[in-house]
C-alpha positions, 0 to 999 in steps of 0.5 A: 697604857696611854690612851688618847682622846684629840679634840680639835676646835675652832670657834665653829665646831669641834671634832673628837677622836680616839687612837684606837690600836689594832687587833693584830699589829703585825697584820695591820697598821696602826694606831688609828684615829677614829672620829668619835663625834662633833659638835656645832656650835649653835650660835655661829650657825644663827643668822644675825636676825636670830641673835639679835633685834637690830643687825645693824650695830651702833646707829639710832634716830633720834628726833628729828632725824639726827642720828647718834652712835652707840655701843650695844657690847656685842662683843661680849654677847659673842664671848659669851656665845663662845664660853657657852660652846666650850662648856659644852665641848668640856662636857663632852670631853669629860664623857668620851673619856670616862665611856672609852678609859682614856687618860689623855687628851690632846687639845688643838684649838684656836688660840682664841678658844683655847683660852676659854676650854683651860678655864672649862678644864682647869678642875677635871687636869686631875683624872686626865693629862692634857697637851695643847696645840695652839692651832686651827686643825679642824680641816685635817683628815684623821690621817693628816691630823695623825701624822702631824700630832705625831710630827709634833709629838704629841701622838705615837707614831703610827706603825706600819705593819710588814707582811712577810710573804712566804714563797713556797718551793 
């Protein structure tokens, strides 16, 4: 039986949901996406003063009050912050897959972080199947997310239970 973990990621946060079957499929609609946990990127939450010694980039004053510009390579540091966040996401994915006995990961992420996540999950692909979608879906609620991913063929459709009503005569 296929058991799904859905990871929805943007540059600031990651949400992890599992697709859980219902106990009585004849009486309940399902399966449903259940939120398991969420991670936040600590570098996004920090202000510029916490990350950098000088909040303004590319300017410096020399002797005689003549300024000159330079490149302080902040872009490289920002990529490193994203890489660390992706490693934390990869560790959380592996922990959830082991804890809930899951075998399929549906990874919906912004294209930039998706590339970094691929590198982090490269060695783990033998333990579980990965299906990717390069799109930011973080603002969707679980039911909307499930319907969207089912339309894309990444999750099974949610079945609506048809309760039979018995009429006594």
